[in-house]
Backbone as JSON, one array per atom type, in Angstrom:
{
  "sequence": "XXXXXXXXXXXXXXXXXXXXXXXXXXXXXXXXXXXXXXXXXXXXXXXXXXXXXXXXXXXXXXXXXXXXXXXXXXXXXXXXXXXXXXXXXXXXXXXXXXXXXXXXXXXXXXXXXXXXXXXXXXXXXXXXXXXXXXXXXXXXXXXXXXXXXXXXXXXXXXXXXXXXXXXXXXXXXXXXXXXXXXXXXXXXXXXXXXXXXXXXXXXXXXXXXXXXXXXXXXXXXXXXXXXXXXXXXXXXXXXXXXXXXXXXXXXXXXXXXXXXXXXXXXXXXXXXXXXXXXXXXXXX",
  "N": [[-29.33, 112.45, -21.2], [-31.45, 110.25, -23.29], [-31.81, 107.22, -24.19], [-32.05, 105.34, -26.87], [-34.09, 103.0, -28.66], [-32.52, 100.9, -31.45], [-33.59, 99.3, -33.01], [-36.75, 99.69, -32.21], [-37.05, 102.23, -32.26], [-37.92, 103.03, -30.13], [-38.68, 104.46, -26.33], [-36.7, 102.51, -24.05], [-38.29, 101.82, -21.38], [-37.67, 103.02, -17.92], [-36.4, 100.38, -15.65], [-37.24, 98.02, -16.62], [-38.12, 95.4, -19.42], [-38.8, 94.95, -22.63], [-41.14, 93.24, -22.92], [-41.8, 93.45, -20.04], [-40.9, 92.81, -18.02], [-38.14, 93.0, -15.33], [-35.69, 94.47, -16.31], [-32.79, 94.17, -15.07], [-32.66, 91.33, -14.81], [-33.19, 89.76, -17.04], [-31.34, 91.57, -18.2], [-28.77, 90.29, -16.86], [-29.91, 87.43, -17.18], [-29.59, 87.13, -19.89], [-25.96, 87.88, -20.12], [-25.44, 85.69, -18.62], [-26.13, 83.78, -19.65], [-24.35, 84.71, -22.4], [-21.57, 83.87, -20.57], [-21.84, 81.59, -20.48], [-21.55, 80.25, -22.6], [-18.79, 81.07, -23.68], [-17.66, 79.59, -22.05], [-18.08, 77.0, -22.4], [-18.35, 76.57, -25.08], [-17.27, 78.66, -27.34], [-14.16, 79.55, -28.36], [-11.04, 81.07, -27.65], [-11.08, 84.09, -29.46], [-12.96, 83.53, -30.79], [-16.02, 84.9, -32.43], [-19.11, 86.08, -30.39], [-22.72, 85.97, -30.43], [-24.69, 88.01, -32.33], [-25.62, 90.68, -32.31], [-28.35, 91.34, -32.83], [-29.58, 88.43, -33.24], [-29.27, 87.13, -30.05], [-31.42, 89.03, -29.18], [-33.83, 88.69, -30.5], [-33.47, 86.48, -29.9], [-33.42, 86.25, -26.66], [-35.44, 88.17, -26.73], [-35.39, 91.07, -25.91], [-33.88, 94.25, -24.95], [-31.81, 96.26, -27.8], [-30.44, 97.64, -25.54], [-30.18, 96.32, -22.97], [-29.11, 94.53, -24.48], [-26.02, 95.32, -24.65], [-25.85, 95.4, -22.32], [-24.95, 93.5, -21.07], [-23.34, 92.12, -22.38], [-21.16, 94.66, -22.42], [-20.75, 93.99, -19.9], [-19.21, 91.65, -19.27], [-16.81, 92.49, -20.84], [-15.71, 93.75, -19.12], [-14.88, 92.6, -17.17], [-13.1, 91.23, -18.37], [-13.48, 88.91, -19.9], [-14.57, 89.21, -21.97], [-14.04, 90.78, -25.46], [-13.97, 94.1, -27.81], [-13.59, 94.49, -30.32], [-12.51, 97.63, -32.58], [-14.06, 97.94, -34.97], [-14.92, 95.42, -36.02], [-15.87, 93.7, -34.33], [-17.0, 91.99, -31.16], [-15.39, 89.79, -29.15], [-14.27, 86.9, -28.01], [-12.07, 86.64, -25.1], [-8.63, 86.39, -24.78], [-7.2, 84.12, -21.79], [-7.25, 85.89, -18.52], [-3.94, 86.27, -16.53], [-3.98, 84.9, -13.53], [-1.86, 87.79, -11.0], [0.27, 86.81, -8.68], [1.36, 87.88, -5.79], [3.78, 87.34, -5.21], [7.63, 85.48, -3.99], [8.73, 84.61, -7.13], [9.94, 82.66, -9.96], [9.43, 84.66, -13.43], [9.48, 81.62, -15.17], [8.23, 79.93, -13.99], [6.29, 80.56, -12.6], [4.48, 80.81, -15.35], [5.01, 78.36, -16.09], [3.35, 77.29, -14.33], [0.81, 77.78, -15.28], [-0.39, 76.19, -17.45], [1.24, 77.18, -19.46], [3.55, 78.23, -22.37], [6.7, 79.47, -20.87], [9.42, 81.69, -22.31], [11.75, 83.42, -23.44], [12.75, 87.39, -25.19], [15.66, 88.58, -25.14], [16.77, 92.16, -24.91], [18.26, 93.42, -24.17], [22.1, 92.89, -22.5], [24.23, 94.33, -20.27], [26.34, 95.61, -18.78], [26.63, 98.78, -16.82], [26.35, 102.49, -15.79], [25.03, 103.48, -12.17], [22.21, 105.28, -13.06], [20.74, 107.9, -10.45], [18.21, 107.59, -9.83], [17.9, 104.49, -9.57], [20.22, 104.04, -8.83], [19.2, 105.05, -6.04], [17.81, 103.22, -5.47], [18.61, 101.36, -4.86], [20.47, 101.25, -3.57], [22.94, 101.81, -3.27], [26.29, 104.23, -4.3], [25.59, 106.96, -7.71], [26.4, 106.44, -10.52], [28.49, 104.2, -9.73], [29.27, 100.88, -11.31], [26.32, 98.56, -12.58], [24.67, 95.9, -13.56], [22.76, 95.89, -16.71], [19.64, 94.27, -17.08], [17.47, 93.95, -20.56], [14.06, 92.88, -21.4], [11.19, 90.9, -23.34], [9.07, 89.16, -22.14], [7.48, 86.01, -22.76], [4.44, 84.5, -23.28], [3.56, 81.21, -24.21], [4.32, 81.89, -26.56], [3.89, 84.66, -27.08], [3.82, 87.98, -26.16], [3.88, 89.18, -23.54], [4.83, 90.98, -21.12], [7.17, 93.57, -20.87], [10.33, 93.53, -18.99], [12.84, 95.02, -17.11], [15.71, 95.32, -15.68], [18.15, 96.03, -12.72], [21.36, 95.2, -11.3], [23.35, 95.36, -8.61], [27.13, 94.93, -9.66], [28.91, 95.27, -7.48], [28.52, 93.18, -5.84], [27.15, 91.54, -7.12], [29.58, 90.71, -8.43], [30.15, 88.07, -11.14], [27.4, 88.47, -13.16], [26.46, 87.96, -15.02], [28.15, 86.8, -17.07], [28.48, 84.25, -18.32], [26.46, 85.21, -20.64], [23.16, 86.62, -20.22], [20.88, 85.25, -17.92], [18.95, 82.64, -17.87], [17.18, 82.64, -15.42], [16.72, 85.13, -13.8], [17.11, 84.71, -10.76], [17.75, 82.36, -10.36], [19.57, 82.87, -10.74], [21.18, 84.91, -9.28], [21.19, 83.12, -6.33], [22.77, 81.1, -7.1], [24.61, 82.03, -7.12], [25.29, 82.78, -4.58], [23.57, 84.95, -3.61], [21.23, 84.64, -3.18], [17.63, 85.08, -3.77], [15.2, 87.43, -0.7], [12.72, 88.44, 0.16], [10.98, 91.17, -0.86], [10.04, 94.25, -2.18], [6.77, 96.0, -3.74], [5.83, 98.26, -5.5], [2.9, 99.36, -7.45], [0.43, 100.36, -10.75], [-1.72, 101.14, -12.34], [-1.11, 102.38, -16.29], [-0.8, 104.13, -19.84], [0.04, 101.89, -22.85], [3.41, 103.08, -23.91], [4.46, 103.76, -26.76], [6.52, 102.62, -28.18], [6.31, 100.21, -26.04], [3.58, 99.56, -27.12], [3.85, 98.07, -29.39], [6.55, 96.29, -28.44], [4.71, 94.6, -27.3], [2.87, 94.44, -29.16], [0.59, 95.24, -28.92], [-2.32, 97.28, -29.67], [-5.71, 99.0, -30.43], [-6.18, 98.9, -26.89], [-4.24, 99.8, -25.21], [-3.45, 99.45, -22.35], [-1.84, 98.67, -19.84], [-0.09, 97.72, -16.9], [1.98, 98.83, -14.53], [4.82, 97.62, -12.72], [7.63, 98.08, -9.93], [10.25, 97.08, -8.26], [11.92, 96.03, -5.92], [13.71, 93.61, -4.09], [15.49, 91.78, -2.41], [19.01, 90.86, -1.08], [20.18, 88.53, 1.02], [22.55, 89.65, 1.57], [21.85, 92.71, 0.93], [19.68, 94.53, -0.51], [19.15, 93.51, -3.86], [18.61, 93.0, -6.37], [16.72, 95.63, -8.65], [13.62, 96.29, -10.68], [11.41, 96.79, -13.06], [8.8, 96.63, -14.75], [6.59, 96.73, -17.57], [3.34, 95.09, -18.09], [0.8, 93.14, -19.8], [-2.4, 94.94, -19.65], [-4.57, 94.22, -20.85], [-4.19, 90.76, -20.16], [-3.37, 90.42, -17.69], [-4.24, 90.13, -14.38], [-4.17, 90.99, -10.34], [-3.11, 89.56, -7.75], [-4.21, 88.49, -4.59], [-3.34, 87.78, -1.16], [-5.14, 87.07, 2.01], [-5.37, 88.22, 5.15], [-6.44, 88.28, 8.69], [-5.59, 91.28, 10.79], [-3.08, 90.79, 13.18], [-2.95, 91.09, 16.32], [-0.92, 94.12, 18.36], [1.16, 93.44, 20.17], [2.33, 95.52, 22.47], [0.72, 98.56, 22.21], [1.78, 100.66, 19.25], [3.29, 103.79, 19.61], [2.72, 106.63, 17.41], [5.98, 107.5, 15.52], [7.31, 105.73, 16.82], [10.54, 104.0, 16.3], [10.95, 101.83, 13.0], [11.15, 98.22, 13.63], [13.51, 95.57, 13.27], [12.41, 92.98, 13.96], [9.65, 93.9, 13.32], [10.24, 94.66, 10.96], [10.57, 92.58, 9.48], [8.28, 90.92, 9.12], [6.24, 92.21, 8.28], [7.42, 92.54, 5.58], [6.93, 90.4, 3.68], [5.22, 91.16, 2.89], [4.31, 93.26, 0.38], [6.12, 91.44, -1.66], [6.59, 90.69, -4.87], [4.89, 89.2, -7.83], [5.4, 86.34, -10.23], [8.45, 86.66, -11.78], [11.74, 87.32, -12.17]],
  "CA": [[-30.01, 112.11, -22.18], [-32.74, 109.58, -22.88], [-31.43, 106.14, -25.21], [-33.63, 104.98, -27.62], [-33.9, 101.59, -29.32], [-32.22, 100.76, -32.88], [-34.8, 98.98, -33.62], [-38.12, 100.21, -32.59], [-36.81, 104.16, -32.01], [-38.79, 103.56, -28.17], [-36.71, 104.72, -25.3], [-37.31, 101.63, -23.19], [-39.02, 102.12, -19.99], [-36.9, 102.67, -16.77], [-36.68, 99.1, -14.64], [-38.34, 97.49, -17.15], [-37.94, 95.45, -20.69], [-39.34, 95.09, -23.86], [-42.08, 92.22, -22.48], [-42.11, 94.05, -18.19], [-39.68, 91.66, -16.64], [-37.41, 93.87, -14.69], [-34.71, 94.54, -16.27], [-32.09, 93.15, -13.76], [-33.58, 90.06, -14.56], [-32.93, 89.95, -18.92], [-29.39, 91.64, -18.43], [-28.48, 88.96, -15.95], [-29.97, 86.42, -18.19], [-28.29, 87.4, -21.62], [-24.43, 87.94, -19.46], [-24.88, 84.57, -18.05], [-26.03, 82.6, -21.58], [-22.91, 84.22, -23.33], [-20.61, 83.64, -19.69], [-21.46, 79.63, -20.46], [-21.02, 79.78, -24.07], [-17.81, 81.26, -23.45], [-16.49, 78.43, -20.65], [-18.3, 75.87, -22.93], [-18.19, 76.66, -26.84], [-16.18, 79.25, -27.56], [-12.69, 79.72, -28.35], [-10.29, 82.4, -27.55], [-11.09, 84.8, -31.04], [-14.04, 83.86, -31.49], [-17.34, 86.41, -32.24], [-20.21, 85.93, -29.89], [-23.63, 85.27, -31.23], [-24.89, 89.08, -32.82], [-27.45, 91.73, -31.5], [-29.54, 90.75, -33.57], [-29.58, 87.17, -32.54], [-29.23, 87.32, -28.61], [-32.14, 90.67, -29.08], [-34.58, 87.53, -30.69], [-33.67, 84.79, -28.58], [-34.35, 86.72, -25.52], [-37.14, 89.22, -26.46], [-34.87, 92.36, -24.89], [-34.11, 95.78, -26.49], [-30.01, 96.21, -27.81], [-29.53, 98.08, -24.8], [-30.29, 95.8, -22.39], [-28.22, 93.47, -25.11], [-24.72, 95.73, -24.2], [-26.03, 96.37, -20.85], [-24.62, 91.71, -19.8], [-22.46, 92.02, -22.7], [-20.38, 95.44, -21.48], [-20.31, 94.02, -18.35], [-18.83, 90.85, -19.22], [-16.06, 93.02, -21.29], [-15.16, 93.8, -18.4], [-14.54, 91.15, -16.28], [-11.67, 91.26, -19.37], [-13.98, 87.63, -20.88], [-14.88, 90.01, -23.73], [-12.8, 91.98, -26.15], [-14.56, 94.79, -28.19], [-12.42, 95.67, -31.92], [-13.06, 98.55, -33.32], [-15.07, 98.07, -36.76], [-15.15, 94.16, -36.07], [-17.22, 92.62, -32.93], [-16.74, 91.41, -29.98], [-14.52, 88.42, -29.42], [-13.6, 86.33, -26.37], [-10.71, 87.31, -24.24], [-7.48, 85.44, -24.17], [-8.11, 84.16, -20.4], [-6.09, 86.36, -17.62], [-2.85, 85.31, -15.38], [-3.4, 86.33, -12.48], [-0.55, 88.37, -10.88], [0.6, 86.23, -7.54], [2.15, 88.91, -4.72], [4.86, 86.48, -4.17], [8.84, 85.89, -5.08], [8.62, 83.3, -8.16], [10.5, 83.42, -11.64], [8.21, 84.45, -14.86], [9.36, 80.5, -15.16], [7.33, 78.96, -12.56], [4.28, 81.59, -12.68], [3.19, 80.4, -16.49], [4.48, 76.6, -16.44], [1.87, 76.41, -13.18], [-0.67, 78.07, -15.41], [0.57, 75.27, -18.04], [1.86, 77.51, -20.78], [5.65, 77.68, -22.08], [7.07, 80.37, -20.98], [10.0, 81.67, -23.8], [12.41, 85.8, -23.64], [13.52, 87.91, -25.98], [16.79, 89.52, -24.79], [17.02, 92.81, -26.03], [20.52, 94.33, -23.55], [22.74, 92.91, -21.39], [24.99, 95.02, -20.27], [26.47, 96.96, -17.68], [26.04, 100.03, -17.3], [27.02, 103.44, -14.56], [23.49, 103.8, -12.39], [21.9, 106.54, -12.91], [20.67, 108.61, -9.08], [16.92, 106.93, -9.67], [18.86, 103.42, -10.11], [21.18, 104.3, -6.88], [18.89, 105.2, -4.65], [16.62, 101.88, -5.51], [20.07, 99.7, -4.97], [21.31, 101.31, -2.31], [24.72, 102.15, -4.37], [25.66, 105.35, -5.33], [25.67, 107.13, -9.12], [28.33, 105.8, -10.84], [28.12, 102.2, -9.69], [28.3, 99.6, -12.1], [25.26, 97.48, -12.07], [24.3, 94.76, -14.58], [21.26, 96.03, -16.84], [19.36, 93.04, -18.57], [16.62, 94.17, -21.14], [13.95, 91.55, -22.03], [10.18, 90.21, -23.56], [8.77, 87.35, -22.27], [5.75, 86.08, -23.48], [3.92, 83.24, -22.88], [3.01, 80.32, -25.53], [4.16, 82.87, -27.75], [1.89, 86.04, -26.81], [4.54, 88.54, -25.68], [3.15, 89.76, -22.17], [5.6, 91.73, -20.26], [8.78, 94.08, -20.45], [11.35, 94.16, -18.12], [14.18, 96.01, -17.16], [17.14, 95.14, -14.06], [19.74, 95.7, -12.21], [22.18, 94.31, -9.91], [24.57, 95.45, -8.48], [27.86, 94.82, -9.79], [29.34, 94.39, -6.97], [27.31, 91.99, -5.18], [27.71, 89.35, -8.08], [30.04, 90.3, -10.46], [29.41, 87.15, -12.01], [26.02, 88.22, -13.24], [26.35, 87.72, -16.7], [29.38, 85.69, -17.07], [27.74, 83.24, -19.4], [25.56, 85.8, -21.22], [22.31, 87.36, -20.14], [20.47, 83.95, -17.51], [17.88, 81.79, -18.29], [16.86, 83.2, -14.82], [18.28, 86.09, -12.64], [16.98, 84.63, -9.47], [18.52, 80.99, -10.13], [21.45, 82.91, -11.26], [22.01, 84.72, -7.84], [21.47, 81.78, -5.82], [23.98, 80.41, -7.68], [26.0, 83.09, -6.1], [25.43, 83.24, -3.44], [22.56, 85.79, -3.4], [19.79, 84.09, -3.29], [15.86, 86.85, -2.73], [15.0, 86.41, 0.15], [12.02, 89.48, 0.48], [10.86, 91.85, -1.92], [8.75, 94.42, -1.91], [6.68, 96.14, -5.5], [4.97, 99.32, -6.0], [1.11, 98.26, -8.89], [0.1, 101.46, -10.95], [-2.18, 101.8, -14.3], [-1.47, 103.39, -17.22], [-1.17, 103.2, -20.77], [1.91, 101.46, -23.14], [4.05, 104.13, -24.73], [4.38, 103.8, -28.82], [7.45, 101.97, -27.95], [6.31, 99.25, -25.65], [2.87, 99.17, -27.24], [5.43, 97.69, -30.06], [6.65, 94.86, -28.1], [3.14, 93.76, -26.48], [1.31, 93.77, -29.72], [-0.86, 96.43, -28.35], [-3.37, 98.66, -30.89], [-7.35, 98.85, -29.98], [-6.54, 98.93, -25.69], [-2.85, 99.98, -24.49], [-3.53, 99.27, -20.99], [-0.6, 98.07, -18.55], [0.02, 98.22, -15.6], [3.56, 98.97, -14.26], [5.4, 97.9, -11.67], [8.05, 98.41, -9.38], [10.23, 96.43, -7.4], [13.4, 96.56, -5.1], [14.13, 92.75, -3.75], [16.96, 92.1, -1.43], [18.67, 89.28, -0.28], [20.66, 88.61, 3.23], [23.64, 91.01, 2.08], [20.76, 93.8, 0.94], [19.03, 95.22, -2.16], [20.31, 92.71, -4.53], [17.91, 93.76, -7.75], [15.57, 96.8, -9.04], [13.18, 96.5, -11.87], [10.39, 98.53, -14.21], [7.82, 95.73, -15.43], [5.42, 96.79, -18.32], [2.37, 94.1, -17.94], [0.01, 93.93, -20.42], [-3.29, 94.85, -18.89], [-5.28, 91.98, -21.04], [-3.63, 89.15, -19.83], [-2.92, 90.24, -16.03], [-4.61, 90.63, -13.02], [-3.82, 91.29, -9.47], [-3.91, 88.48, -6.61], [-3.55, 89.35, -3.14], [-4.21, 87.2, -0.62], [-5.1, 89.02, 2.85], [-4.65, 88.09, 6.81], [-6.48, 89.75, 9.77], [-3.86, 92.49, 10.86], [-2.37, 90.09, 14.55], [-2.78, 92.5, 17.95], [0.24, 93.99, 18.44], [1.89, 92.5, 21.55], [2.73, 96.32, 22.58], [0.52, 99.36, 21.1], [3.36, 101.36, 19.01], [3.22, 105.17, 19.21], [3.14, 107.44, 16.34], [7.44, 108.4, 15.44], [7.99, 104.49, 17.24], [11.36, 103.04, 15.31], [10.36, 100.06, 12.8], [12.69, 97.09, 14.53], [14.05, 94.92, 12.53], [11.46, 92.16, 14.03], [8.67, 94.95, 12.69], [10.57, 95.19, 9.29], [10.77, 91.22, 8.78], [6.69, 90.59, 9.75], [5.81, 93.16, 7.01], [8.42, 92.79, 3.59], [6.15, 90.25, 2.46], [3.28, 92.16, 2.07], [4.91, 93.7, -1.22], [6.73, 91.12, -2.65], [5.97, 90.2, -6.06], [4.56, 88.3, -8.67], [6.88, 85.91, -11.56], [9.18, 88.34, -12.84], [12.54, 87.12, -12.63]],
  "C": [[-30.83, 110.56, -22.38], [-31.64, 108.85, -24.39], [-32.82, 105.69, -26.08], [-32.79, 103.62, -28.66], [-32.94, 101.5, -30.6], [-32.95, 100.82, -33.2], [-35.9, 99.36, -33.97], [-38.13, 102.04, -32.31], [-37.79, 104.57, -30.84], [-37.62, 104.17, -27.68], [-37.8, 103.68, -24.74], [-37.74, 102.61, -21.2], [-37.77, 101.84, -19.26], [-36.72, 101.49, -15.63], [-36.98, 97.9, -15.21], [-37.86, 97.29, -18.83], [-38.38, 95.66, -21.51], [-41.62, 93.87, -23.16], [-41.76, 92.41, -20.95], [-41.99, 92.86, -17.92], [-39.05, 92.95, -16.5], [-36.17, 93.78, -16.1], [-33.63, 94.17, -16.21], [-31.74, 91.89, -14.84], [-33.39, 89.94, -16.13], [-31.33, 89.87, -18.52], [-28.82, 90.7, -18.0], [-28.86, 87.39, -17.18], [-29.38, 86.07, -19.64], [-26.62, 87.46, -21.13], [-24.08, 86.54, -18.93], [-25.48, 83.58, -19.34], [-24.25, 82.95, -22.55], [-21.5, 84.13, -22.01], [-20.73, 81.92, -20.27], [-21.16, 79.88, -21.64], [-19.44, 80.02, -23.98], [-16.75, 80.15, -22.77], [-16.6, 77.21, -21.5], [-17.94, 75.16, -24.51], [-17.95, 77.74, -27.29], [-14.81, 78.84, -27.71], [-12.13, 80.54, -28.68], [-10.14, 82.98, -29.17], [-12.23, 84.32, -31.62], [-15.45, 84.9, -30.94], [-18.31, 85.24, -30.9], [-21.19, 86.02, -30.82], [-24.82, 87.51, -31.81], [-25.93, 89.88, -31.89], [-28.58, 91.15, -31.68], [-30.47, 89.29, -33.54], [-30.42, 87.24, -31.12], [-31.13, 87.96, -28.99], [-33.46, 88.75, -29.5], [-34.73, 86.54, -30.57], [-34.18, 85.38, -27.21], [-35.77, 87.43, -25.63], [-36.41, 91.0, -25.8], [-34.42, 93.42, -25.7], [-32.21, 95.18, -26.57], [-29.27, 96.63, -26.73], [-29.32, 97.09, -23.59], [-28.49, 94.27, -22.66], [-26.33, 93.59, -24.1], [-24.99, 96.32, -22.87], [-24.43, 95.26, -20.48], [-23.4, 92.3, -21.22], [-20.75, 93.49, -22.44], [-19.6, 95.57, -19.91], [-19.43, 92.77, -18.7], [-16.65, 91.96, -20.38], [-15.35, 94.01, -20.01], [-14.14, 93.65, -17.47], [-13.37, 91.0, -17.47], [-12.85, 89.13, -20.44], [-14.5, 87.96, -21.89], [-13.82, 90.55, -23.82], [-13.21, 92.3, -27.12], [-13.27, 95.14, -29.71], [-13.37, 96.34, -32.49], [-12.97, 98.24, -34.93], [-15.14, 96.28, -37.23], [-15.33, 93.29, -35.69], [-16.84, 92.54, -31.98], [-16.26, 90.09, -30.27], [-14.63, 88.05, -28.08], [-12.29, 86.22, -26.25], [-9.27, 85.96, -23.94], [-7.41, 85.19, -22.1], [-6.76, 84.81, -19.59], [-5.25, 86.0, -16.69], [-3.21, 85.94, -14.59], [-2.07, 86.4, -11.82], [0.26, 87.98, -9.28], [1.23, 86.96, -7.13], [3.24, 87.52, -4.73], [6.33, 86.28, -5.01], [9.39, 85.24, -5.93], [9.08, 83.78, -9.45], [9.12, 83.41, -12.49], [8.26, 82.74, -15.47], [8.23, 80.03, -14.33], [5.45, 79.93, -12.67], [3.27, 81.3, -13.88], [3.55, 78.99, -16.84], [3.1, 76.29, -15.2], [1.01, 77.16, -14.38], [-1.12, 77.25, -16.63], [0.72, 75.71, -19.59], [3.35, 77.93, -21.06], [6.43, 79.72, -22.18], [8.55, 80.68, -22.18], [10.3, 83.45, -23.23], [13.22, 85.74, -24.37], [14.75, 88.91, -25.3], [16.76, 90.95, -25.19], [18.22, 93.32, -25.88], [20.21, 93.25, -22.18], [24.0, 93.37, -22.01], [25.32, 95.29, -18.88], [26.86, 98.24, -17.82], [25.78, 101.0, -15.73], [25.53, 103.44, -13.75], [23.63, 105.09, -12.62], [21.62, 107.0, -11.47], [19.45, 107.3, -9.03], [16.89, 105.65, -9.22], [19.21, 102.82, -8.72], [20.68, 104.14, -5.54], [18.0, 103.88, -4.41], [17.52, 101.07, -4.99], [20.56, 100.46, -3.63], [22.39, 101.63, -2.07], [24.36, 103.46, -4.2], [25.63, 105.75, -6.67], [26.5, 107.12, -9.12], [28.32, 104.71, -11.01], [28.34, 102.36, -10.75], [27.61, 98.66, -11.64], [25.06, 96.86, -13.64], [22.4, 95.43, -15.12], [20.25, 94.66, -17.99], [17.48, 93.69, -19.01], [14.98, 93.33, -21.8], [12.14, 91.89, -21.95], [9.58, 89.0, -22.85], [7.45, 87.59, -22.6], [5.45, 83.96, -22.61], [3.28, 82.34, -24.3], [2.63, 81.23, -26.84], [4.17, 83.8, -27.95], [3.42, 86.3, -26.38], [3.69, 89.35, -24.86], [3.66, 90.61, -21.09], [6.93, 92.2, -20.71], [9.2, 93.63, -19.25], [12.29, 94.25, -18.24], [14.72, 95.61, -15.74], [17.45, 95.46, -14.53], [19.89, 95.09, -11.21], [22.43, 94.77, -10.04], [25.9, 94.75, -8.89], [28.94, 94.39, -9.12], [29.65, 93.97, -6.15], [27.09, 91.18, -5.82], [27.82, 89.79, -9.69], [29.93, 89.28, -11.93], [28.1, 87.09, -13.13], [25.72, 87.51, -14.61], [27.78, 87.43, -17.44], [29.02, 84.83, -18.3], [26.2, 84.36, -20.78], [24.48, 86.19, -19.87], [21.54, 85.34, -19.43], [19.06, 84.28, -18.57], [16.77, 82.84, -17.41], [17.84, 83.91, -13.96], [18.05, 84.99, -11.8], [17.86, 83.2, -9.58], [19.83, 80.92, -9.75], [22.04, 83.14, -9.75], [21.92, 83.68, -6.91], [22.32, 81.25, -6.06], [25.32, 80.96, -7.2], [26.3, 83.44, -5.15], [24.65, 84.42, -2.96], [21.28, 85.56, -3.64], [18.78, 85.08, -2.33], [15.69, 86.33, -2.07], [13.39, 87.01, 0.5], [11.93, 90.07, -0.36], [9.69, 93.08, -1.44], [8.54, 95.72, -3.26], [5.67, 96.77, -4.76], [3.55, 98.88, -7.39], [1.25, 99.68, -8.82], [-0.23, 101.18, -12.57], [-2.19, 102.55, -14.67], [-1.43, 102.98, -18.25], [0.45, 103.14, -21.15], [2.21, 102.84, -24.05], [4.31, 102.81, -25.94], [5.63, 102.3, -28.78], [6.88, 99.7, -27.47], [4.63, 98.88, -25.64], [2.92, 97.52, -28.92], [5.48, 96.52, -30.22], [6.26, 94.49, -27.8], [2.04, 93.34, -27.75], [-0.01, 94.48, -29.03], [-1.21, 97.22, -29.62], [-4.51, 98.92, -29.7], [-7.38, 99.71, -28.15], [-5.13, 99.16, -25.12], [-3.13, 99.92, -22.69], [-2.92, 98.86, -20.79], [-1.17, 98.51, -17.33], [1.79, 96.92, -15.45], [3.33, 98.51, -12.74], [6.88, 97.54, -11.28], [8.7, 97.24, -8.31], [11.57, 96.29, -7.25], [13.47, 94.42, -4.18], [15.89, 92.55, -3.33], [17.16, 90.59, -1.06], [19.7, 89.24, 0.99], [21.88, 89.93, 2.91], [22.86, 92.48, 1.78], [20.14, 94.21, -0.5], [19.6, 94.7, -3.3], [18.98, 93.0, -5.91], [16.57, 95.16, -7.77], [15.54, 96.22, -9.81], [12.54, 97.21, -12.24], [10.3, 96.57, -14.71], [6.97, 96.0, -16.42], [4.71, 95.35, -18.13], [1.4, 94.56, -19.28], [-1.88, 93.71, -19.76], [-4.77, 93.97, -19.65], [-4.89, 90.98, -20.42], [-3.51, 88.78, -17.83], [-4.14, 90.8, -15.26], [-4.29, 90.34, -12.23], [-4.3, 90.0, -9.09], [-3.1, 88.73, -5.93], [-4.22, 88.27, -2.1], [-3.27, 87.28, 1.03], [-5.03, 88.02, 4.07], [-5.68, 89.15, 7.45], [-5.07, 90.31, 10.49], [-3.91, 91.48, 12.55], [-2.21, 91.42, 15.85], [-1.43, 92.79, 18.47], [0.22, 93.62, 19.91], [2.2, 94.19, 22.78], [2.65, 97.86, 21.62], [1.87, 100.27, 20.44], [2.08, 102.77, 19.01], [3.76, 105.64, 17.7], [5.74, 107.83, 16.75], [8.27, 107.0, 16.46], [8.76, 104.3, 16.15], [10.59, 101.8, 15.33], [11.72, 98.86, 13.79], [12.44, 96.48, 13.77], [13.21, 93.68, 12.82], [9.81, 92.22, 13.2], [8.7, 94.54, 10.82], [9.77, 93.76, 8.65], [9.08, 90.41, 8.4], [6.47, 91.05, 8.62], [6.3, 93.22, 5.73], [7.5, 91.57, 3.08], [4.98, 90.1, 2.5], [3.04, 92.77, 0.96], [5.72, 93.16, -1.42], [5.83, 91.07, -3.94], [5.76, 88.51, -6.82], [5.59, 87.84, -9.91], [7.43, 86.93, -11.89], [10.32, 87.47, -13.73], [13.37, 86.07, -13.48]]
}
């Protein structure tokens, strides 16, 4: 279906703008102009110039302007609010794949972390939690349910389970400010972990806790954290899709000394080498 310019009622020629210049060039010019405004003049929450203003400044169709704006919305630089307009989006935080605490990651970005504890109690492990922690269903586990915020804005919801048999004193003084720090104090320091990430839509409860409305996209993360004694924590996180992106360091694979045949057992050395690949970003 052909798209018609709202002002002229004409169908723009494919590959060209209104003044005959290649449309790709005009689209990039508008995009770069808006990106510079965001970087140097506008603040988070400020509205960008109107389509009419940009049309007059660059002499292009509204379709070209919308293409430039769409690109910045996709990149997370701008955000659309239905019925209101397009605004500068909050800066996304890179979710680095490593074992650090939420507080450490937020302070590294110059943000002040806070936590709201919704639950801190001892419960019986359900079958899925027991499997993740390598214990028996019904065994006691510590359970933490928290909302994590940065500079007062909720950015993540986290639920975590820790075996009581391994760290019985974990909740002796209430919910710890940092689970990882408390585990270290109790002699069960986290050494490595594995994490699975998935994109999803927030539930009504999650959207309410995170203050999401028009775009309830979230990133879900499941992590198992290991100490020398074994699996010490299993957690499920729900992160705002408009505030997080994933950053993963990569390196070239190392050649195997002896080629592994299909079905060969994984040695302890192999397991140690691969383990950090799944280790997740700031959490506990």
